[in-house]
C-alpha positions as CSV (number, residue, x, y, z in Angstrom):
1,M,-9.7,-71.7,-4.5
2,D,-7.5,-70.5,-1.5
3,K,-6.3,-72.7,1.6
4,N,-8.7,-71.0,4.2
5,S,-11.6,-72.1,1.9
6,C,-10.4,-75.7,1.6
7,K,-10.0,-75.7,5.4
8,K,-13.2,-74.6,5.9
9,I,-14.9,-77.2,3.6
10,N,-12.6,-80.1,5.0
11,K,-14.1,-79.4,8.5
12,I,-17.7,-79.1,7.3
13,L,-17.1,-82.6,5.6
14,F,-14.8,-83.9,8.3
15,L,-12.2,-84.8,5.4
16,P,-9.0,-85.9,6.3
17,K,-5.7,-84.0,5.1
18,I,-2.7,-86.0,3.6
19,N,0.4,-84.4,3.8
20,L,2.9,-85.1,1.1
21,K,6.1,-84.0,2.9
22,S,8.6,-84.3,0.0
23,N,8.8,-83.5,-3.7
24,W,9.4,-87.5,-4.4
25,R,6.2,-88.7,-2.8
26,S,4.0,-85.9,-4.5
27,M,5.7,-86.9,-8.0
28,L,4.9,-90.8,-7.2
29,F,0.9,-89.3,-6.4
30,V,0.8,-87.8,-9.8
31,I,2.3,-90.9,-11.2
32,A,-0.4,-93.1,-9.1
33,L,-3.5,-90.7,-10.4
34,S,-2.2,-91.0,-13.8
35,L,-2.6,-95.0,-13.9
36,V,-6.0,-94.2,-12.4
37,V,-7.3,-91.9,-15.1
38,S,-5.6,-94.1,-17.7
39,V,-7.6,-97.2,-16.7
40,M,-10.7,-94.5,-16.7
41,G,-9.8,-93.9,-20.5
42,I,-9.2,-97.3,-21.3
43,L,-13.0,-98.2,-19.9
44,I,-14.3,-95.5,-22.1
45,S,-12.4,-95.9,-25.2
46,S,-13.3,-99.9,-25.3
47,A,-17.1,-99.3,-24.6
48,F,-16.8,-100.4,-21.0
49,S,-15.1,-103.9,-22.1
50,P,-13.7,-105.6,-19.0
51,K,-12.2,-108.1,-21.5
52,V,-10.3,-105.2,-23.7
53,L,-9.1,-103.9,-20.0
54,L,-7.7,-107.1,-18.8
55,L,-6.0,-107.4,-22.2
56,Y,-4.0,-104.5,-21.3
57,L,-3.5,-105.2,-17.8
58,V,-1.8,-108.4,-18.6
59,Q,0.3,-106.8,-21.0
60,P,2.4,-104.5,-19.1
61,V,4.1,-102.7,-21.8
62,L,1.0,-102.1,-23.8
63,F,-0.3,-100.7,-20.7
64,L,2.6,-98.5,-19.8
65,L,2.8,-97.3,-23.9
66,N,-0.7,-95.7,-23.3
67,T,-0.3,-94.2,-20.5
68,L,3.2,-92.7,-20.3
69,P,2.1,-89.7,-22.5
70,L,-0.7,-88.9,-19.7
71,T,2.1,-89.6,-16.9
72,L,4.7,-87.2,-18.5
73,M,1.9,-84.6,-19.4
74,M,0.4,-84.7,-15.8
75,L,4.1,-84.6,-14.1
76,C,4.8,-81.6,-16.8
77,I,1.6,-79.4,-15.5
78,Y,2.6,-80.5,-11.9
79,F,5.9,-79.1,-12.2
80,L,4.9,-76.0,-13.9
81,T,2.0,-75.2,-11.3
82,A,3.3,-76.5,-8.2
83,R,-0.5,-78.2,-7.7
84,I,-1.3,-81.8,-8.1
85,W,-5.4,-81.0,-8.5
86,V,-4.4,-78.6,-11.2
87,S,-2.3,-81.3,-13.1
88,Y,-4.8,-83.9,-12.3
89,L,-7.8,-81.8,-13.5
90,I,-6.5,-80.4,-16.7
91,S,-4.5,-83.4,-18.1
92,G,-7.2,-85.8,-16.8
93,S,-9.6,-83.8,-18.7
94,F,-8.0,-83.6,-21.7
95,Y,-7.3,-87.3,-21.9
96,L,-10.7,-88.3,-20.9
97,I,-12.6,-85.8,-23.7
98,M,-10.0,-87.6,-26.1
99,Q,-11.1,-91.1,-25.1
100,M,-14.7,-90.2,-25.4
101,I,-14.2,-88.4,-28.8
102,N,-12.7,-91.7,-29.9
103,Y,-15.9,-93.7,-28.1
104,F,-18.4,-91.7,-29.9
105,K,-16.8,-91.8,-33.3
106,I,-16.4,-95.8,-32.9
107,S,-20.1,-95.7,-32.1
108,L,-21.3,-93.6,-34.8
109,R,-19.3,-94.2,-37.8
110,H,-17.4,-97.4,-36.8
111,E,-14.0,-96.1,-37.1
112,P,-11.6,-94.8,-34.4
113,F,-10.5,-91.2,-33.7
114,V,-7.4,-90.4,-35.7
115,P,-4.9,-87.4,-35.8
116,A,-6.4,-86.6,-39.3
117,D,-9.7,-85.9,-37.9
118,I,-8.3,-82.8,-36.3
119,L,-7.6,-81.4,-39.7
120,L,-11.2,-81.4,-40.7
121,G,-11.9,-79.0,-38.1
122,N,-15.6,-78.5,-36.7
123,E,-17.2,-80.4,-40.0
124,S,-18.2,-83.4,-37.6
125,T,-19.9,-80.9,-35.2
126,K,-22.3,-79.8,-37.8
127,V,-23.6,-83.1,-38.7
128,I,-23.7,-84.7,-35.7
129,K,-26.3,-83.3,-33.1
130,I,-25.6,-83.7,-29.2
131,N,-28.6,-85.6,-28.4
132,E,-27.6,-88.4,-31.1
133,L,-24.2,-88.9,-29.2
134,P,-24.7,-92.5,-27.3
135,I,-24.1,-91.2,-24.1
136,D,-24.9,-93.8,-21.6
137,I,-25.0,-94.6,-17.9
138,D,-21.2,-96.0,-17.7
139,L,-19.9,-92.7,-19.3
140,I,-21.8,-90.7,-17.0
141,I,-20.4,-92.6,-14.1
142,V,-16.9,-92.2,-15.3
143,T,-17.1,-88.4,-15.8
144,V,-18.9,-88.0,-12.1
145,L,-16.2,-90.1,-10.7
146,F,-13.2,-88.0,-12.4
147,L,-14.6,-84.7,-11.3
148,I,-15.5,-86.2,-7.6
149,S,-11.5,-87.5,-7.6
150,A,-10.5,-84.0,-8.8
151,V,-12.5,-82.2,-6.1
152,A,-11.1,-84.7,-3.4
153,V,-7.5,-84.2,-4.4
154,L,-7.8,-80.5,-4.3
155,L,-9.7,-80.6,-0.6
156,I,-7.4,-83.6,0.9
157,L,-4.0,-83.1,-0.5
158,K,-1.5,-80.9,0.6
159,S,2.1,-81.3,-1.1
160,K,5.3,-79.5,-0.4
161,P,6.4,-76.4,-2.4
162,S,8.9,-77.3,-4.5
163,K,12.3,-74.9,-5.2
164,W,12.2,-73.2,-8.6
165,Y,15.3,-75.1,-9.7
166,F,13.5,-78.3,-9.3
167,R,10.1,-77.5,-11.2
168,I,12.3,-76.1,-13.9
169,A,14.3,-79.2,-14.2
170,G,11.3,-81.6,-14.0
171,T,9.4,-79.6,-16.7
172,I,12.2,-79.8,-19.0
173,I,13.0,-83.4,-18.3
174,S,9.4,-84.4,-18.5
175,V,9.2,-82.8,-22.2
176,L,12.6,-84.3,-23.1
177,V,11.4,-87.6,-22.2
178,L,8.3,-87.2,-24.1
179,I,9.8,-86.3,-27.1
180,G,12.3,-89.1,-26.7
181,L,9.6,-91.4,-26.6
182,Y,7.7,-90.2,-29.6
183,N,10.7,-90.3,-32.0
184,T,11.8,-93.7,-30.8
185,V,9.1,-95.9,-29.7
186,Y,5.7,-94.0,-31.0
187,K,7.1,-93.7,-34.3
188,N,8.1,-97.3,-34.5
189,S,4.9,-98.6,-36.4
190,K,6.7,-102.0,-36.9
191,F,6.6,-102.7,-33.0
192,Y,3.0,-101.3,-32.8
193,D,2.0,-103.8,-35.2
194,K,3.8,-106.8,-33.2
195,F,0.9,-106.5,-30.6
196,K,-2.2,-108.9,-30.6
197,V,-5.3,-107.8,-32.0
198,E,-8.5,-109.3,-30.7
199,G,-10.6,-109.6,-33.7
200,T,-9.4,-109.1,-37.2
201,I,-6.2,-106.8,-38.2
202,Y,-8.4,-105.6,-41.0
203,S,-10.7,-103.7,-38.6
204,S,-9.7,-100.6,-37.4
205,V,-11.5,-100.5,-34.3
206,D,-10.3,-104.1,-33.5
207,I,-6.9,-102.7,-33.5
208,V,-7.2,-99.5,-31.7
209,R,-9.1,-101.5,-28.8
210,S,-6.5,-104.4,-28.9
211,R,-3.4,-101.9,-28.4
212,G,-5.0,-98.9,-27.0
213,F,-6.2,-95.6,-28.0
214,M,-3.5,-93.4,-26.9
215,Y,-0.8,-95.6,-28.2
216,S,-2.8,-95.9,-31.5
217,F,-3.4,-92.3,-31.9
218,L,0.5,-91.4,-31.5
219,V,1.6,-94.1,-33.8
220,K,-0.9,-92.2,-36.4
221,A,0.3,-89.2,-35.8
222,N,3.4,-89.6,-37.8
223,T,1.2,-91.0,-40.8
224,L,0.5,-87.2,-41.5
225,K,3.6,-86.6,-42.9
226,L,3.5,-88.8,-46.2
227,T,6.7,-90.5,-47.5
228,A,7.0,-91.9,-50.7
229,P,6.5,-96.0,-51.3
230,E,9.7,-97.9,-51.0
231,G,11.5,-98.0,-54.4
232,Y,9.8,-94.7,-55.5
233,Q,11.5,-92.6,-58.6
234,V,9.8,-89.8,-60.4
235,Q,11.2,-90.9,-63.4
236,E,10.2,-94.8,-63.3
237,A,6.5,-93.1,-63.0
238,K,7.1,-91.1,-66.0
239,K,8.2,-93.9,-68.0
240,V,5.2,-96.1,-66.8
241,L,2.8,-93.5,-67.9
242,K,4.7,-92.9,-71.3
243,N,3.9,-96.4,-71.9
244,F,-0.1,-95.7,-71.8
245,E,0.4,-92.6,-74.2
246,N,-1.7,-91.9,-77.3
247,K,-3.1,-95.2,-77.3
248,G,-5.9,-94.7,-80.1
249,A,-6.4,-91.2,-78.4
250,V,-9.8,-89.4,-79.3
251,E,-9.3,-86.3,-81.6
252,V,-9.5,-83.2,-79.8
253,S,-11.9,-80.9,-81.8
254,T,-14.9,-78.5,-81.1
255,N,-16.2,-78.7,-84.8
256,L,-20.1,-78.8,-84.2
257,D,-20.3,-79.8,-87.7
258,S,-18.5,-83.1,-87.4
259,L,-20.6,-86.0,-85.6
260,K,-17.6,-87.8,-85.3
261,N,-15.7,-85.2,-83.0
262,K,-19.0,-84.1,-81.2
263,K,-19.0,-84.8,-77.4
264,P,-21.8,-85.2,-75.3
265,H,-22.4,-83.4,-72.3
266,V,-21.6,-85.4,-68.9
267,I,-23.3,-84.9,-65.5
268,A,-21.7,-87.1,-62.7
269,I,-23.7,-87.2,-59.5
270,M,-22.4,-88.6,-56.5
271,S,-25.5,-89.1,-54.3
272,E,-25.2,-88.8,-50.3
273,A,-25.4,-92.4,-48.6
274,F,-27.1,-93.6,-51.4
275,F,-28.1,-97.2,-51.0
276,D,-30.5,-99.8,-52.7
277,I,-32.2,-100.5,-49.5
278,D,-34.9,-102.8,-51.8
279,R,-31.8,-105.2,-52.1
280,I,-32.2,-106.4,-48.9
281,P,-34.5,-109.6,-48.5
282,G,-38.2,-109.4,-46.7
283,I,-37.8,-105.3,-47.4
284,E,-41.3,-104.0,-48.5
285,F,-43.3,-100.8,-48.5
286,Y,-46.8,-100.1,-48.1
287,D,-49.2,-99.4,-51.3
288,N,-46.6,-100.8,-53.4
289,I,-44.4,-97.6,-52.7
290,N,-40.9,-98.0,-53.5
291,P,-38.3,-95.4,-52.5
292,L,-36.2,-96.1,-55.6
293,E,-39.1,-96.5,-58.3
294,N,-37.2,-94.0,-60.6
295,Y,-33.8,-95.5,-60.2
296,N,-35.1,-99.1,-60.9
297,K,-36.5,-98.0,-63.9
298,I,-33.3,-96.1,-65.1
299,L,-31.4,-99.3,-64.4
300,K,-33.3,-100.9,-67.3
301,N,-31.7,-98.9,-69.9
302,A,-28.3,-98.1,-68.2
303,Y,-25.2,-99.6,-67.5
304,H,-25.0,-100.6,-63.9
305,G,-23.1,-102.1,-61.2
306,K,-21.5,-102.0,-57.5
307,I,-18.7,-99.9,-56.6
308,V,-16.5,-100.8,-53.5
309,T,-15.7,-97.7,-51.4
310,G,-13.1,-97.8,-48.6
311,V,-15.5,-95.8,-46.3
312,Y,-18.7,-96.8,-44.2
313,G,-21.3,-94.1,-42.9
314,G,-19.1,-91.2,-43.5
315,G,-16.0,-89.9,-45.2
316,T,-17.7,-88.8,-48.1
317,A,-14.8,-87.0,-49.8
318,S,-12.6,-90.5,-49.9
319,T,-15.1,-91.9,-52.6
320,E,-15.3,-88.5,-54.4
321,C,-11.3,-88.0,-54.3
322,E,-11.4,-91.5,-55.7
323,F,-13.7,-91.1,-58.6
324,L,-12.1,-87.8,-59.7
325,T,-8.2,-88.7,-59.4
326,G,-8.4,-92.6,-59.7
327,I,-6.3,-92.6,-56.7
328,C,-7.1,-95.7,-54.3
329,I,-6.7,-94.5,-50.9
330,S,-7.3,-98.1,-49.4
331,A,-4.2,-99.3,-51.3
332,A,-2.1,-96.3,-50.2
333,N,-3.2,-96.8,-46.3
334,W,-2.7,-93.0,-46.0
335,G,-3.4,-91.4,-42.3
336,A,-5.3,-88.5,-43.2
337,D,-8.1,-87.3,-44.9
338,T,-6.7,-86.7,-48.6
339,Y,-8.6,-83.6,-49.5
340,S,-7.7,-81.9,-46.1
341,A,-3.8,-82.9,-45.7
342,Y,-2.8,-83.5,-48.9
343,V,-4.0,-81.6,-52.0
344,R,-2.3,-78.3,-51.8
345,K,-1.5,-77.3,-55.1
346,D,-3.0,-77.8,-58.8
347,T,-3.5,-81.4,-59.0
348,F,-4.5,-84.0,-62.1
349,S,-7.9,-84.8,-62.0
350,L,-10.9,-86.2,-64.4
351,A,-11.9,-82.2,-64.8
352,R,-8.4,-81.4,-66.3
353,V,-8.8,-84.7,-68.4
354,L,-12.2,-83.4,-69.8
355,E,-10.8,-79.8,-70.2
356,E,-8.4,-81.2,-72.6
357,I,-10.7,-82.1,-75.2
358,G,-12.7,-79.1,-75.0
359,Y,-14.9,-79.3,-71.9
360,K,-16.2,-76.5,-69.5
361,T,-16.2,-77.8,-66.2
362,T,-18.4,-77.1,-63.1
363,A,-18.3,-78.7,-59.3
364,L,-21.5,-78.4,-57.2
365,H,-22.0,-78.9,-53.6
366,P,-25.1,-77.6,-51.6
367,G,-23.3,-77.6,-48.5
368,Y,-20.8,-75.5,-46.9
369,Q,-17.9,-74.8,-49.2
370,W,-15.3,-75.3,-46.3
371,F,-16.7,-79.1,-45.8
372,Y,-13.6,-81.0,-46.4
373,N,-11.7,-78.0,-47.8
374,R,-13.6,-78.3,-51.0
375,F,-13.3,-74.9,-52.2
376,N,-10.1,-75.2,-52.3
377,V,-9.7,-78.5,-53.9
378,Y,-12.2,-77.9,-56.6
379,D,-9.8,-75.0,-57.5
380,Y,-6.9,-77.6,-57.4
381,F,-8.6,-79.8,-59.4
382,G,-9.0,-77.7,-62.1
383,F,-12.9,-76.8,-62.1
384,D,-13.9,-73.9,-64.1
385,K,-16.8,-73.0,-61.7
386,R,-17.4,-73.9,-58.4
387,F,-21.0,-73.5,-56.4
388,F,-22.0,-74.1,-53.0
389,A,-25.3,-73.9,-50.5
390,V,-24.7,-70.0,-50.5
391,D,-25.1,-69.7,-54.3
392,I,-28.5,-72.0,-54.4
393,T,-30.5,-69.0,-53.6
394,E,-33.8,-70.7,-54.6
395,R,-35.1,-73.3,-52.5
396,N,-38.6,-74.4,-52.9
397,T,-38.6,-77.9,-51.3
398,K,-38.8,-78.3,-48.0
399,T,-36.8,-81.0,-46.3
400,L,-36.9,-82.8,-42.9
401,T,-33.1,-83.1,-42.5
402,G,-32.4,-79.5,-42.5
403,Y,-30.1,-79.6,-45.8
404,I,-30.7,-78.6,-49.3
405,S,-33.0,-80.9,-51.4
406,D,-31.9,-82.7,-54.2
407,M,-34.7,-81.3,-56.2
408,D,-33.5,-77.7,-55.7
409,T,-29.7,-79.2,-56.3
410,Y,-30.8,-80.5,-59.6
411,K,-32.9,-77.2,-60.8
412,F,-29.7,-75.1,-59.8
413,L,-27.8,-77.8,-62.0
414,L,-30.1,-77.4,-64.9
415,K,-30.1,-73.8,-64.9
416,D,-26.2,-73.8,-64.8
417,F,-26.5,-76.1,-67.9
418,R,-28.8,-74.2,-69.8
419,E,-26.6,-70.9,-69.1
420,H,-23.9,-73.2,-70.4
421,L,-25.5,-73.8,-73.4
422,K,-26.2,-70.1,-74.5
423,E,-22.6,-69.0,-73.2
424,N,-20.5,-71.7,-74.7
425,P,-22.4,-73.4,-77.3
426,E,-19.4,-74.7,-78.9
427,N,-18.3,-76.2,-75.7
428,P,-19.3,-79.5,-74.0
429,Y,-20.4,-79.2,-70.4
430,F,-19.0,-81.4,-67.5
431,N,-20.6,-81.2,-64.2
432,F,-19.7,-83.1,-61.0
433,T,-22.2,-82.8,-58.1
434,V,-22.3,-84.0,-54.7
435,T,-25.8,-84.2,-53.1
436,I,-26.4,-83.7,-49.4
437,E,-30.2,-83.8,-48.6
438,N,-30.4,-87.4,-47.3
439,H,-27.3,-87.0,-44.8
440,G,-27.4,-88.4,-41.4
441,P,-28.1,-88.8,-38.5
442,Y,-31.5,-90.5,-39.1
443,P,-33.6,-90.2,-35.7
444,N,-35.2,-93.4,-34.3
445,E,-38.5,-91.4,-33.9
446,P,-40.9,-89.9,-36.3
447,I,-39.9,-86.9,-37.7
448,G,-42.4,-86.2,-40.6
449,Y,-42.1,-88.8,-43.6
450,P,-44.9,-91.1,-43.9
451,E,-44.5,-94.6,-42.9
452,I,-43.6,-96.5,-46.2
453,L,-41.5,-99.2,-44.4
454,K,-44.1,-102.3,-44.0
455,H,-44.9,-103.8,-40.7
456,N,-44.1,-107.3,-41.7
457,G,-41.7,-108.9,-39.4
458,S,-38.5,-108.5,-41.7
459,V,-37.7,-105.3,-39.3
460,D,-36.8,-105.4,-35.7
461,E,-39.4,-102.8,-34.6
462,E,-37.1,-101.1,-32.2
463,Y,-35.3,-99.5,-35.1
464,Y,-38.3,-98.9,-37.4
465,H,-38.3,-95.3,-37.3
466,L,-34.5,-95.0,-37.8
467,I,-34.7,-97.3,-41.2
468,N,-38.2,-95.8,-42.5
469,N,-36.8,-91.9,-41.7
470,Y,-33.7,-93.1,-44.2
471,A,-36.0,-94.6,-46.8
472,G,-38.0,-91.3,-46.5
473,G,-35.2,-89.2,-47.6
474,L,-34.3,-92.0,-50.4
475,R,-37.6,-91.5,-51.9
476,Q,-37.4,-87.7,-52.0
477,N,-33.9,-88.5,-53.7
478,D,-35.6,-90.5,-56.0
479,E,-38.3,-88.4,-57.1
480,A,-35.5,-85.7,-57.9
481,L,-33.5,-88.2,-59.7
482,G,-36.8,-89.0,-61.7
483,Y,-37.2,-85.1,-62.7
484,L,-33.6,-84.6,-63.6
485,T,-33.8,-87.7,-66.2
486,E,-36.9,-86.4,-67.5
487,Q,-35.4,-83.1,-68.1
488,L,-32.6,-84.3,-69.6
489,E,-34.5,-86.9,-72.1
490,N,-36.4,-83.6,-73.1
491,L,-33.0,-81.9,-74.3
492,D,-32.1,-82.0,-78.0
493,E,-28.4,-82.0,-76.4
494,P,-26.6,-85.5,-76.0
495,V,-26.3,-85.8,-72.1
496,V,-24.8,-88.5,-70.3
497,L,-25.3,-89.0,-66.3
498,L,-23.3,-90.9,-64.1
499,Y,-24.8,-91.5,-60.8
500,F,-23.6,-93.5,-57.6
501,G,-23.4,-93.6,-54.0
502,D,-20.8,-92.2,-51.4
503,H,-21.0,-94.8,-48.6
504,L,-23.9,-96.8,-47.1
505,P,-26.0,-94.6,-44.5
506,F,-24.9,-94.8,-40.9
507,L,-27.7,-96.8,-39.2
508,G,-27.1,-96.6,-35.7
509,S,-24.2,-97.8,-33.7
510,E,-22.7,-101.1,-34.0
511,F,-24.6,-101.5,-37.3
512,A,-27.9,-101.4,-35.3
513,G,-30.2,-100.8,-38.3
514,Y,-28.7,-103.3,-40.7
515,K,-28.9,-105.9,-38.0
516,A,-32.6,-104.7,-37.3
517,M,-32.9,-105.8,-41.2
518,N,-31.2,-109.0,-41.0
519,Y,-28.6,-107.4,-43.6
520,K,-25.2,-108.9,-42.5
521,V,-22.5,-106.3,-42.6
522,G,-18.9,-105.8,-40.9
523,T,-15.5,-106.0,-41.4
524,S,-14.3,-108.7,-39.2
525,Y,-16.3,-111.6,-41.0
526,G,-16.3,-113.2,-44.4
527,I,-16.1,-111.5,-48.0
528,D,-20.0,-111.1,-47.9
529,E,-20.4,-109.0,-45.0
530,Y,-17.3,-106.9,-45.8
531,L,-18.9,-106.2,-49.2
532,N,-22.2,-105.4,-47.9
533,T,-20.6,-102.7,-45.7
534,Y,-18.7,-101.1,-48.4
535,E,-20.5,-101.6,-51.8
536,T,-22.7,-98.6,-53.3
537,P,-24.5,-98.7,-56.5
538,Y,-23.9,-96.8,-59.9
539,F,-25.1,-96.4,-62.9
540,I,-24.3,-94.6,-66.4
541,W,-27.0,-93.4,-68.5
542,S,-27.9,-91.7,-71.8
543,N,-30.6,-89.7,-72.8
544,N,-32.1,-90.6,-76.6
545,S,-30.0,-87.5,-78.4
546,A,-26.6,-89.4,-76.8
547,K,-27.7,-92.4,-77.9
548,A,-28.4,-91.3,-81.3
549,L,-25.3,-89.3,-81.3
550,F,-23.2,-92.7,-80.4
551,K,-24.9,-94.7,-82.9
552,E,-24.0,-92.2,-85.7
553,Q,-20.3,-92.4,-84.8
554,G,-20.6,-96.2,-85.0
555,R,-20.5,-96.7,-81.2
556,D,-22.7,-99.7,-79.3
557,L,-23.2,-98.3,-75.4
558,P,-22.9,-101.0,-72.9
559,V,-26.5,-101.7,-71.3
560,G,-26.9,-104.2,-68.5
561,E,-24.8,-105.1,-65.1
562,A,-21.3,-104.4,-65.0
563,P,-18.5,-106.2,-63.0
564,T,-18.4,-104.8,-59.2
565,I,-14.9,-102.4,-59.1
566,S,-13.6,-100.5,-56.5
567,A,-14.5,-96.5,-56.5
568,N,-11.1,-95.7,-57.9
569,Y,-11.8,-97.1,-61.3
570,L,-15.5,-95.1,-61.5
571,G,-13.7,-92.4,-63.6
572,T,-12.1,-94.7,-66.0
573,V,-15.4,-96.6,-66.4
574,L,-17.0,-93.4,-67.4
575,L,-14.2,-92.6,-69.7
576,D,-14.3,-95.8,-71.7
577,Y,-18.2,-95.5,-71.9
578,L,-17.7,-92.2,-73.6
579,G,-14.9,-93.6,-75.6
580,F,-12.3,-91.1,-74.7
581,N,-8.9,-92.5,-74.1
582,H,-6.4,-89.7,-74.3
583,S,-5.2,-89.9,-70.5
584,A,-2.0,-91.9,-69.8
585,Y,-3.0,-92.4,-66.3
586,F,-6.7,-93.3,-66.8
587,N,-5.4,-95.8,-69.4
588,Y,-3.1,-97.4,-66.9
589,L,-5.7,-97.8,-64.5
590,K,-7.7,-99.6,-67.3
591,D,-4.8,-102.0,-67.3
592,I,-4.7,-102.4,-63.2
593,K,-8.2,-102.9,-63.5
594,S,-7.9,-105.7,-65.3
595,V,-5.8,-107.3,-62.7
596,L,-7.1,-106.0,-59.4
597,P,-10.9,-105.1,-60.1
598,V,-11.4,-104.3,-56.4
599,I,-8.8,-103.3,-53.9
600,T,-9.8,-103.0,-50.4
601,R,-7.7,-102.9,-46.6
602,R,-8.8,-106.5,-46.9
603,F,-9.8,-108.0,-49.9
604,Y,-8.8,-107.9,-53.5
605,K,-11.0,-109.1,-56.6
606,K,-8.7,-110.9,-58.8
607,S,-9.0,-111.1,-62.6
608,D,-11.0,-114.2,-62.5
609,G,-13.8,-112.9,-60.5
610,S,-12.6,-114.6,-57.2
611,Y,-11.8,-112.7,-53.9
612,T,-8.5,-113.4,-52.0
613,E,-6.7,-111.7,-49.0
614,N,-3.3,-113.2,-50.5
615,L,-1.8,-111.7,-53.6
616,S,0.6,-113.6,-55.9
617,D,4.3,-112.4,-56.3
618,E,2.9,-110.8,-59.5
619,E,-0.2,-109.2,-58.2
620,K,1.7,-107.5,-55.1
621,E,4.1,-105.9,-57.9
622,V,1.3,-104.6,-59.7
623,L,0.0,-103.0,-56.7
624,N,3.2,-101.9,-55.4
625,T,3.4,-99.8,-58.9
626,Y,0.0,-98.6,-58.5
627,C,1.0,-97.3,-55.0
628,K,4.1,-95.2,-56.4
629,M,2.4,-94.3,-59.6
630,Q,-0.7,-92.7,-57.6
631,Y,1.9,-90.8,-55.1
632,Y,3.6,-89.5,-58.6
633,I,0.0,-88.2,-59.5
634,L,-0.6,-86.5,-56.1
635,F,2.5,-85.2,-55.1
636,D,5.1,-84.8,-58.1
637,N,2.9,-84.7,-61.1
638,K,3.6,-81.4,-62.9
639,I,0.2,-79.6,-64.2
640,N,0.9,-77.0,-67.2
């Protein structure tokens, strides 16, 4: 907008003109504006909590650390353009948009926006609809106020033109100060950890709200570059693994005439947002409909239990990675998504372990191949074949979520399995499938599912449709599971099926759906609520042919309830079930599991079954060694 246009608008609106007669006054005004925008951002990111805003204001250093990056950015753009309103609009918009993203992610996923999310590209925009974003009146008011103030700065302020050398010097100084601050202050995680947390230090949301989003974001940026654990040495890691080699390893043979060496086919399915909702007291369904009817029937003849994942409402690839690699992301506390940031070469995996003893391996995900970089990761993990949504051309089951149904996914899986039996009859088959049908969000309005959730007063009616829609999707998953096990049971080939959930479903911001069911969840409370937030079910089931095979081999299959474990041990449990112990790393994990069966960011399950937040010196040493070992497995282990 030119000067004459601004003058005309000022006359029409009777706006005063503020003349900043010196460059120093202009700079001070830019700094003042950055403080205003910073307060706006804090209000947005803290869900408009005056208490949190007060926490920053009474700690000037904390407020300064959250504001300085914005201030320096605004000064830099001001020096480059010589226009205060441009600096205010560009810097302020960028800053507030980041704060809004953080606010939305906390509301939808109960975790803050971190630099690692940027590596995931536009995946989140594919699974979150705009109309599902929690846009409230406070957010709208702040946005409108910012835009009005930007126009006001344009129309009212008049600053003195700056000399070119002043602008160049100012730009250089701003950039150098920002770089210096990042390398000295924002990389210092120990200083960051000194600030008080309102709530619990085990909740990433409480930490970010208490210490500020911008400060936390910049500190987390340093974690994208992973450093080895203290005391880590490649040779020491190799020595540890050496101790777990050749412990009664299975004989590698593809001689089908020998029952001793015959191996069952293995199918492992990670079911999207799978949660045994019928475990919640008071939850009932009409006409004796149980959305988990087939699942519950299978449990009667399966080895089943709970895994504790490290994610809630999303982060599927985290649980997936833990199962396939035995890496415990909660213990590692890495700052980025493992698939997107760290798996960049041929990497150890369960697929490679099974390949060593003759298995042909297949990965199947009925979603986009770029989700979590799976197209490349599955190759790095050594899968022989990879299939994605584009490969599943026969889609006969309509879904209300828009995703490919579990039924069509399992039919594709069975088709691939039968083709394998024809083409490679001498090799056992391993398939790892990640389903997608019941992916959120789950609208809090009717979308076509029948009302199966009973109106019995046990569920807050405000969130009835949210929960019923999830249960409706769960019912379709269960029907597909029943179909799959029926087909596998009719085969003469021995098949072992592992089925588990990746995380709990996201049922509204601030756990609204769970609160509506009186199901206590949350990371800031006790062990029961914590486990309720991260536990998902699993089972290992064998068809009759597999049972007969194991019986001929003199092995008794475990049936019944299994101890609760972390997701990173699930691969070990599967190999134990199969009788395979030729992998030194998975043998090592079995040893760790006997000491710390559950590892989370807050609680640990000890060998006696009790939970604690504090480990003994011996247990700490076990955990520290484990962190070194998984660093070795991911980064320094050479794949032949």
